[in-house]
C-alpha positions, 0 to 999 in steps of 0.5 A: 647463158650462164655467163649472162646470168653471172654477169647480170648478178655481178653487175647488180652486186656492184650497183648495190655496193655503189649505192651503199650508205655512208655512216658516221658516229658522234658521241654527244656526251663527249662533245657536250663535255668539251663545250664550256657553255654547256657546263656553265648552263648545267651549273646554273640549272643545278643552282636554280634547282637547289634554290627552288627545291629549298623553297619547296622544302620550306613550304613542306616544313611549314605544313608539317609544323602546322600538322604537328601543332594541330596534332598536339592541340587537337583534343582542346580545339573546337570543331570550327578551330579543327576545320580552320587548322586542317584547311591551313595545313591543306593550303600549305601542302597545296602551295608546296605542290603548286610550287613544285609544279611551277618550278619542276613541271613540264611547263615549269621554270626549270624546263623553260630555263633549260630550253633557253640555255641548252637548246642553242648549244644543241642547235649549234651542234646539230647544224655542225653535224649537218654541215660536216655530214653534207660535206663528207657525203654521210647519209646517216650520223648516229649518236653513240651516246644514245644508241644503247644497242650499239656494241661496237663501232670503228673509231675511224667513223667517229666524227666527234672531233670534226664537229668540235672543230666546226664549232670552234673548240679544239680537243 
């Protein structure tokens, strides 16, 4: 009876080991740094961002200039003139806020441009990961760069270089 139970437990343990999942790691930051198109896209986004930021700062400076002029002339202005100037100041501030929203908001120009430039690169990486994982029989592929709680992982399960090779980049 003891042998039967021991055999059963041993058989179950062997079955569980046979069904163990295979894991692999990638380092998305490393992969992206090896892809020139990604670096070019980031540079393009940075230049566009600086251009848009300078436009917003120009509008903000105009509003500040109007406000300073208003402060200087406030005592000599009539109520109607004060109201007109205040409206002009508020209008410039609204223009700056609207530009900021249009350029940097969730549906803004920068986000659309980021999707246009970076999404194809990310899709290509995803497809390469999927293909390598399927071919090698990996059940789970984790991103080392985004796994903040990962303390240690063996370098032998890192398939980042395989992904780069699949994408046509040598490291």
